[in-house]
C-alpha positions as CSV (number, residue, x, y, z in Angstrom):
1,X,11.4,105.5,37.1
2,X,11.7,109.1,38.3
3,X,9.0,108.5,40.9
4,X,10.5,105.2,41.9
5,X,13.9,106.6,42.4
6,X,12.4,109.6,44.3
7,X,10.7,107.2,46.7
8,X,13.8,105.0,47.2
9,X,15.9,108.1,48.0
10,X,13.6,108.8,51.0
11,X,14.4,105.3,52.6
12,X,16.7,105.3,55.6
13,X,20.4,106.0,55.2
14,X,23.2,106.2,57.8
15,X,22.4,109.6,59.2
16,X,19.4,111.9,59.6
17,X,19.2,114.7,57.0
18,X,17.9,118.3,56.9
19,X,14.8,118.8,54.7
20,X,16.7,120.8,52.1
21,X,19.5,118.1,51.8
22,X,16.8,115.4,51.5
23,X,15.2,117.4,48.8
24,X,18.5,117.8,46.9
25,X,19.2,114.1,47.2
26,X,15.7,113.2,46.1
27,X,15.9,115.5,43.1
28,X,19.2,114.1,41.8
29,X,17.8,110.6,42.3
30,X,14.6,111.4,40.4
31,X,16.7,112.8,37.5
32,X,18.8,109.7,37.4
33,X,15.6,107.6,37.4
34,X,14.2,109.7,34.6
35,X,17.3,109.1,32.5
36,X,17.1,105.4,33.1
37,X,13.4,105.4,32.3
38,X,14.0,107.4,29.1
39,X,16.5,104.8,28.0
40,X,14.1,102.0,28.7
41,X,11.3,103.8,26.9
42,X,13.5,104.1,23.8
43,X,14.4,100.4,23.9
44,X,10.7,99.6,24.3
45,X,9.7,101.7,21.3
46,X,12.2,100.0,19.1
47,X,11.1,96.6,20.3
48,X,7.4,97.4,19.7
49,X,8.2,98.9,16.3
50,X,10.1,95.7,15.4
51,X,7.2,93.5,16.6
52,X,4.7,95.7,14.7
53,X,2.8,96.6,17.8
54,X,1.1,100.0,18.0
55,X,-0.6,101.4,21.1
56,X,-3.7,103.4,20.3
57,X,-3.7,107.1,21.4
58,X,-6.7,106.6,23.6
59,X,-5.1,103.7,25.4
60,X,-1.8,105.7,25.7
61,X,-3.7,108.7,27.3
62,X,-5.5,106.4,29.7
63,X,-2.2,104.7,30.8
64,X,-0.5,108.0,31.3
65,X,-3.4,109.4,33.3
66,X,-3.3,106.3,35.5
67,X,0.4,106.4,35.9
68,X,0.2,110.1,36.8
69,X,-2.3,109.5,39.5
70,X,-0.4,106.5,40.9
71,X,2.8,108.5,40.8
72,X,1.3,111.5,42.6
73,X,-0.2,109.2,45.2
74,X,3.2,107.4,45.7
75,X,5.1,110.7,46.1
76,X,2.6,111.9,48.8
77,X,2.4,108.6,50.6
78,X,6.2,107.9,50.7
79,X,7.0,111.5,51.7
80,X,4.6,111.2,54.6
81,X,5.9,107.7,55.5
82,X,9.5,108.9,55.3
83,X,9.0,110.9,58.4
84,X,8.8,107.6,60.3
85,X,11.9,106.4,58.6
86,X,13.7,109.6,59.5
87,X,12.7,109.2,63.1
88,X,14.2,105.7,63.2
89,X,17.5,107.1,61.9
90,X,17.4,109.9,64.5
91,X,16.8,107.5,67.3
92,X,19.6,105.3,66.1
93,X,22.0,108.2,66.7
94,X,20.3,109.2,70.0
95,X,18.6,112.3,68.5
96,X,15.0,113.0,69.5
97,X,12.4,112.7,66.8
98,X,11.9,116.3,65.8
99,X,10.9,117.0,62.3
100,X,9.1,120.2,61.3
101,X,6.2,119.1,59.2
102,X,6.0,122.2,57.0
103,X,9.7,121.9,56.2
104,X,9.5,118.2,55.3
105,X,6.5,118.9,53.1
106,X,8.8,121.0,51.0
107,X,10.9,118.0,50.1
108,X,9.0,117.0,46.9
109,X,8.9,120.6,45.7
110,X,12.7,121.0,46.2
111,X,13.2,117.6,44.5
112,X,11.0,118.6,41.5
113,X,12.9,121.9,41.1
114,X,16.3,120.2,41.2
115,X,15.2,117.4,38.9
116,X,13.8,119.9,36.4
117,X,17.0,121.9,36.3
118,X,19.0,118.7,35.7
119,X,16.5,117.6,33.0
120,X,16.7,121.0,31.3
121,X,20.5,120.8,31.3
122,X,20.4,117.3,29.8
123,X,18.0,118.4,27.1
124,X,20.1,121.4,26.3
125,X,23.0,119.0,25.8
126,X,20.8,116.8,23.6
127,X,19.8,119.8,21.5
128,X,23.4,120.9,21.1
129,X,24.4,117.3,20.1
130,X,21.6,117.2,17.4
131,X,22.6,120.7,16.1
132,X,26.2,119.6,15.8
133,X,25.2,116.3,14.1
134,X,23.0,118.2,11.6
135,X,25.9,120.5,10.8
136,X,28.1,117.5,9.9
137,X,25.2,115.6,8.2
138,X,26.0,117.1,4.7
139,X,29.7,116.2,5.0
140,X,29.7,112.6,6.3
141,X,27.3,109.7,6.7
142,X,24.6,110.2,9.3
143,X,26.0,107.7,11.9
144,X,29.4,109.4,11.6
145,X,27.7,112.8,11.9
146,X,25.9,111.8,15.1
147,X,29.0,110.2,16.5
148,X,30.9,113.5,15.8
149,X,28.1,115.5,17.5
150,X,28.3,113.3,20.6
151,X,32.1,113.6,20.8
152,X,31.9,117.4,20.3
153,X,29.2,117.8,23.0
154,X,31.2,115.6,25.4
155,X,34.3,117.7,24.8
156,X,32.4,121.0,25.4
157,X,30.8,119.6,28.6
158,X,34.1,118.4,30.1
159,X,35.7,121.7,29.2
160,X,33.0,123.8,30.8
161,X,32.6,121.6,33.9
162,X,36.3,121.0,34.5
163,X,37.9,124.0,33.0
164,X,35.4,126.6,34.2
165,X,33.0,125.5,37.0
166,X,35.3,123.0,38.8
167,X,38.5,125.0,38.5
168,X,36.8,128.2,39.5
169,X,35.2,126.6,42.5
170,X,38.5,125.0,43.6
171,X,40.3,128.3,43.1
172,X,37.8,130.1,45.3
173,X,38.1,127.4,48.0
174,X,41.9,127.5,47.9
175,X,41.9,131.3,48.1
176,X,39.6,131.3,51.1
177,X,41.5,128.4,52.8
178,X,44.9,130.2,52.2
179,X,43.7,133.3,53.9
180,X,42.3,131.3,56.8
181,X,45.6,129.4,57.1
182,X,47.4,132.7,57.7
183,X,45.2,133.7,60.6
184,X,45.5,132.9,64.3
185,X,42.6,131.9,66.5
186,X,41.6,134.3,69.3
187,X,43.5,133.6,72.5
188,X,46.3,131.7,70.8
189,X,49.8,133.3,71.2
190,X,53.3,132.5,70.4
191,X,54.7,130.0,73.0
192,X,57.7,130.7,75.1
193,X,58.9,127.2,76.2
194,X,61.7,125.8,74.1
195,X,59.9,122.5,74.0
196,X,57.5,123.9,71.4
197,X,57.9,124.7,67.8
198,X,57.1,128.3,67.0
199,X,58.9,129.5,70.2
200,X,61.7,132.1,69.9
201,X,64.4,129.4,69.7
202,X,62.6,127.3,67.1
203,X,63.7,127.0,63.5
204,X,60.1,126.4,62.6
205,X,59.0,130.0,62.9
206,X,55.7,130.9,64.4
207,X,54.3,132.7,61.3
208,X,55.1,129.6,59.1
209,X,53.1,127.0,61.0
210,X,49.7,127.7,59.6
211,X,46.5,128.3,61.6
212,X,46.2,124.8,62.9
213,X,49.9,124.4,63.6
214,X,49.7,127.6,65.7
215,X,46.7,126.2,67.5
216,X,48.5,122.9,68.2
217,X,51.6,124.5,69.8
218,X,49.9,127.6,71.1
219,X,47.4,125.6,73.3
220,X,49.9,123.0,74.4
221,X,49.5,121.3,77.8
222,X,51.8,122.6,80.5
223,X,53.5,120.9,83.4
224,X,51.3,122.9,85.7
225,X,48.2,121.5,84.1
226,X,49.4,117.9,84.3
227,X,50.6,118.2,87.9
228,X,47.3,119.8,89.0
229,X,45.4,116.8,87.4
230,X,47.6,113.9,88.5
231,X,49.0,115.2,91.8
232,X,52.5,114.3,90.7
233,X,55.5,116.2,89.3
234,X,55.4,116.6,85.5
235,X,57.4,117.9,82.6
236,X,56.5,120.3,79.8
237,X,55.5,118.1,76.8
238,X,57.3,118.5,73.5
239,X,55.2,119.5,70.5
240,X,56.9,119.8,67.1
241,X,55.0,121.1,64.1
242,X,56.2,122.0,60.7
243,X,54.0,124.0,58.4
244,X,53.9,124.2,54.6
245,X,55.6,127.6,54.7
246,X,58.3,126.4,57.2
247,X,60.5,125.0,54.3
248,X,60.4,124.8,50.5
249,X,60.3,121.1,49.8
250,X,58.8,118.0,51.5
251,X,62.2,116.6,52.2
252,X,63.3,119.8,53.8
253,X,60.2,120.0,56.0
254,X,60.8,116.4,57.2
255,X,64.4,117.1,58.0
256,X,63.3,120.3,59.9
257,X,60.9,118.2,61.9
258,X,63.8,115.9,63.0
259,X,66.0,118.8,63.9
260,X,63.2,120.3,65.9
261,X,62.8,117.0,67.8
262,X,66.6,117.0,68.5
263,X,66.5,120.7,69.6
264,X,63.6,120.1,72.0
265,X,64.9,116.9,73.4
266,X,62.0,114.9,71.9
267,X,64.2,111.8,71.3
268,X,65.0,111.6,75.0
269,X,61.3,111.4,76.1
270,X,59.7,108.1,77.0
271,X,57.0,108.5,74.3
272,X,57.4,109.8,70.8
273,X,54.3,110.0,68.7
274,X,54.1,110.7,65.0
275,X,50.8,112.5,64.4
276,X,48.9,112.5,61.1
277,X,47.0,115.8,60.4
278,X,43.7,116.3,58.5
279,X,43.5,118.4,55.4
280,X,43.8,121.8,57.1
281,X,46.6,120.5,59.3
282,X,44.3,120.0,62.3
283,X,45.2,117.6,65.2
284,X,42.4,116.8,67.6
285,X,43.1,117.7,71.2
286,X,41.3,114.5,72.3
287,X,44.0,112.6,70.5
288,X,47.0,114.5,71.9
289,X,46.3,115.7,75.4
290,X,45.4,112.3,77.0
291,X,48.8,110.9,76.1
292,X,50.5,113.8,77.7
293,X,48.5,113.5,80.9
294,X,49.0,109.7,81.0
295,X,52.8,110.0,80.9
296,X,53.2,113.1,83.0
297,X,54.4,115.2,80.1
298,X,57.3,112.9,79.3
299,X,56.2,112.8,75.7
300,X,57.0,114.3,72.3
301,X,54.6,114.7,69.4
302,X,55.6,115.6,65.8
303,X,53.4,116.6,62.9
304,X,53.6,118.1,59.4
305,X,51.1,120.1,57.4
306,X,50.5,119.0,53.8
307,X,47.6,121.2,52.9
308,X,45.5,124.1,54.1
309,X,42.4,122.9,52.3
310,X,39.5,121.1,54.0
311,X,39.8,117.4,54.1
312,X,37.0,116.8,51.6
313,X,39.0,118.8,49.0
314,X,42.4,117.5,50.1
315,X,41.0,114.0,49.6
316,X,40.9,114.7,45.9
317,X,44.8,114.9,46.0
318,X,45.6,112.1,48.4
319,X,49.2,111.9,47.1
320,X,50.0,114.9,49.3
321,X,48.7,113.2,52.4
322,X,50.4,109.9,51.6
323,X,53.7,111.5,50.7
324,X,53.9,113.7,53.8
325,X,53.1,110.8,56.0
326,X,55.8,108.7,54.5
327,X,58.4,111.5,54.5
328,X,57.8,112.4,58.2
329,X,57.6,108.8,59.5
330,X,60.7,107.7,57.5
331,X,62.7,110.7,58.7
332,X,61.8,110.2,62.4
333,X,62.2,106.4,62.2
334,X,65.7,106.7,60.6
335,X,66.9,108.9,63.4
336,X,65.1,106.8,66.1
337,X,66.9,103.7,64.9
338,X,70.3,105.2,65.5
339,X,69.5,105.6,69.2
340,X,70.6,102.9,71.7
341,X,67.9,100.3,72.0
342,X,67.6,100.7,75.7
343,X,67.1,104.4,75.7
344,X,64.8,104.9,72.7
345,X,61.4,106.4,73.3
346,X,58.4,104.2,72.5
347,X,57.4,105.2,69.0
348,X,53.6,105.6,68.5
349,X,51.5,106.7,65.5
350,X,48.1,108.5,65.5
351,X,45.8,109.8,62.8
352,X,42.2,110.9,62.5
353,X,40.2,110.8,59.3
354,X,42.5,111.8,56.4
355,X,45.3,111.9,59.0
356,X,44.9,108.2,59.5
357,X,45.3,107.7,55.8
358,X,48.5,109.7,55.9
359,X,50.0,107.7,58.7
360,X,48.9,104.3,57.2
361,X,50.6,105.2,54.0
362,X,53.9,105.6,55.9
363,X,53.5,102.0,57.0
364,X,53.0,100.7,53.5
365,X,49.6,99.5,54.5
366,X,51.2,96.5,56.2
367,X,50.3,95.1,59.6
368,X,53.7,93.4,60.0
369,X,55.4,96.8,59.4
370,X,53.2,98.4,62.0
371,X,54.0,95.7,64.5
372,X,57.7,95.8,63.8
373,X,58.3,99.5,63.6
374,X,55.9,101.0,66.1
375,X,55.0,100.6,69.7
376,X,51.3,101.3,69.3
377,X,48.7,103.0,67.1
378,X,45.4,104.8,67.3
379,X,43.4,105.4,64.1
380,X,40.2,107.3,64.3
381,X,37.5,107.4,61.7
382,X,39.5,105.9,58.8
383,X,38.6,106.6,55.2
384,X,37.6,103.8,52.8
385,X,40.9,104.2,51.0
386,X,43.2,103.6,54.0
387,X,45.5,100.8,52.8
388,X,46.1,99.1,56.2
389,X,42.4,99.4,57.2
390,X,41.4,97.7,53.9
391,X,44.0,95.0,54.3
392,X,43.1,94.0,57.9
393,X,39.4,94.3,57.4
394,X,39.6,91.9,54.4
395,X,41.5,89.4,56.7
396,X,38.8,89.4,59.3
397,X,37.6,86.2,60.9
398,X,34.7,84.6,59.0
399,X,31.5,85.6,60.8
400,X,32.8,88.8,62.3
401,X,31.0,91.8,60.9
402,X,32.8,94.3,58.7
403,X,31.9,97.1,61.1
404,X,33.6,95.3,64.1
405,X,36.0,92.8,62.5
406,X,38.1,90.4,64.5
407,X,41.6,90.0,63.0
408,X,44.0,87.3,64.1
409,X,42.0,86.8,67.3
410,X,42.7,90.4,68.3
411,X,46.4,89.7,68.8
412,X,47.4,93.3,67.8
413,X,44.5,95.1,66.1
414,X,41.1,95.7,67.6
415,X,38.1,97.8,66.4
416,X,35.9,99.8,68.7
417,X,33.1,102.2,69.0
418,X,32.6,102.0,72.8
419,X,35.0,100.9,75.5
420,X,33.4,97.4,75.8
421,X,34.5,96.6,72.3
422,X,38.1,96.3,73.4
423,X,37.1,93.0,75.0
424,X,36.2,91.5,71.6
425,X,37.5,88.9,71.2
426,X,38.0,87.5,74.7
427,X,41.6,86.6,73.9
428,X,45.0,88.0,75.0
429,X,45.8,91.4,73.6
430,X,49.5,91.5,72.9
431,X,52.0,94.4,72.3
432,X,52.1,96.6,70.3
433,X,48.4,97.4,70.3
434,X,46.6,99.1,67.4
435,X,43.1,100.4,67.7
436,X,40.6,101.6,65.1
437,X,37.8,103.7,66.3
438,X,35.0,103.6,63.8
439,X,31.3,104.3,64.2
440,X,28.8,102.1,62.4
441,X,27.1,105.2,61.2
442,X,30.2,107.0,59.9
443,X,29.9,107.7,56.2
444,X,33.5,108.7,56.0
445,X,34.4,105.1,56.8
446,X,31.8,103.4,54.6
447,X,31.4,105.6,51.5
448,X,33.3,104.2,48.5
449,X,32.8,104.0,44.7
450,X,32.2,100.2,45.1
451,X,29.0,101.1,46.9
452,X,27.4,102.1,43.6
453,X,27.2,98.5,42.3
454,X,28.0,96.1,45.2
455,X,26.0,95.5,48.4
456,X,28.4,96.2,51.3
457,X,29.0,93.7,54.0
458,X,28.3,96.3,56.8
459,X,24.6,96.1,55.9
460,X,24.6,92.4,56.7
461,X,23.1,91.1,60.0
462,X,24.0,91.7,62.7
463,X,24.3,95.5,62.1
464,X,26.0,98.1,64.1
465,X,23.8,99.5,66.9
466,X,23.6,102.9,65.3
467,X,22.5,101.8,61.8
468,X,18.8,101.7,61.1
469,X,17.5,98.2,60.6
470,X,15.3,99.6,57.8
471,X,18.2,100.7,55.7
472,X,18.5,98.8,52.4
473,X,21.0,98.8,49.5
474,X,19.9,100.0,46.0
475,X,22.3,100.2,43.1
476,X,23.6,103.8,42.5
477,X,21.0,105.2,45.0
478,X,22.7,104.0,48.2
479,X,26.0,105.3,46.8
480,X,24.4,108.7,46.4
481,X,22.6,108.6,49.8
482,X,25.8,107.8,51.7
483,X,27.6,110.6,49.7
484,X,24.9,113.0,51.0
485,X,25.4,111.7,54.5
486,X,29.0,113.0,54.3
487,X,27.5,116.5,54.4
488,X,26.0,115.8,57.9
489,X,28.7,113.5,59.2
490,X,29.6,116.0,62.0
491,X,26.0,117.1,62.8
492,X,25.3,114.3,65.2
493,X,26.2,113.6,68.9
494,X,29.6,112.3,69.9
495,X,29.9,108.6,69.2
496,X,28.0,108.7,66.0
497,X,28.7,109.7,62.4
498,X,32.2,111.2,62.1
499,X,32.2,112.5,65.7
500,X,34.2,110.4,68.1
501,X,34.1,112.7,71.1
502,X,35.8,112.1,74.4
503,X,36.1,108.4,74.9
504,X,38.4,106.5,77.3
505,X,40.4,105.1,74.4
506,X,44.0,106.2,75.2
507,X,44.1,104.2,78.4
508,X,43.1,101.1,76.5
509,X,44.9,101.5,73.2
510,X,48.2,103.0,74.1
511,X,50.8,101.9,76.6
512,X,50.3,103.4,80.1
513,X,52.8,104.7,82.6
514,X,51.6,102.2,85.2
515,X,48.7,100.1,86.3
516,X,45.4,101.7,87.1
517,X,45.9,101.0,90.8
518,X,48.8,103.4,90.9
519,X,46.9,106.2,89.1
520,X,45.5,109.1,91.2
521,X,42.1,108.4,92.5
522,X,40.5,111.2,90.5
523,X,42.1,109.6,87.4
524,X,40.4,106.3,88.1
525,X,36.9,107.8,88.0
526,X,36.4,106.5,84.5
527,X,35.0,107.9,81.2
528,X,33.3,110.9,82.7
529,X,36.6,112.3,84.0
530,X,38.2,111.8,80.5
């Protein structure tokens, strides 16, 4: 079973892997297979003993020798063959086949080392359980003694892992992230225009915005940038950002964001966009700048930080992301509703990765709410736990693939990886428009606990163009493989994995300031210009 699980772990997954990551994945898989095999062996021994069957030592040795030879041959053969599988995955994400043979040859040795460590840890736990059981054997019946030993061992393991290893690791990560959040990137300086948070007139002070907040307002687009690009007069865009240190409570931070919008004149702009941030508070320039160029700077964007931890750590405490998204959107929407209907800005929402989860949570995971309360939405690389994403994907038209679902004939929501996908289905696309950008090979989108025991629909035919046709689903193993893919989700070219790059999405997904015929000629050059 250990050899079998090792071999299956080398089969294609969503993304190519480094040799050391493949070795780690294979080692954990082999250890899991060994555990399953040990359990089956125990059951087989009991069954043979009950049936009165006894295998002669000579036969046993012969079988073990044959199994050892077959196992070694299988490890070598599959490891060599896996280079071909890895090349298929690399080609699917437009990477050239380039595997260093001597590095890939180390995979079985790394796997053996990892599996051995895990096996030693498991046997140490087993030894501790037996010692504890023997200690209680004189006091209580043997079954109760062993049950007590198991409970005691489980208590100690949970205490050590959670109370010592996990907490210590999280404390170290939090300490490092906190220091990074207090820094400022090179070349980023406090802004002067009153249209930006962190400026001298702002109530959200520069030193409270966090590193990503300072990046967001300190690198803001200027009217000169926009005018030079479009050849038309422009305005300085409004960018409002409230950091974790800008106010004490979540409600106070949301209220401060609204006051900042009022101070900067954000509610008088033609476009008002509520932006969801990732774990560190980051907002992708490729999600913010195009909107400002499209509307000549007559835009306002507002965002709030909910953490300074990386998204993969912040995801463990999703309540912070959801609560911040709801507080910000509700506060902005409450003020927006008080404005005269004819002079309100168009209210848009945007989020990438964990930021999309934050914004979707503000909309109660409801498509009717999104249609009724917003004027457009762009969600990039959603997580498996996004409530609205799960809802609309489950409602897709029969026959449409999970990776490119068709919902309500594309009346309001469409899914895309490349610009041509906006034409699917060939039906009228009404207003407001909501777009999900999701790559077929993005493990952030497809990884979920359900993957451990249920074959996912996104592996059905037809598959996304960037998913290897040789990828198969195996219980537990595919869950672990895709989890390992998360580590390399950003190590691929734009348009694959969790990298969405510069795509002409804003012109298609969000309302435009005029028809393409009226845009400057250099604007109409297409995706390359974007």
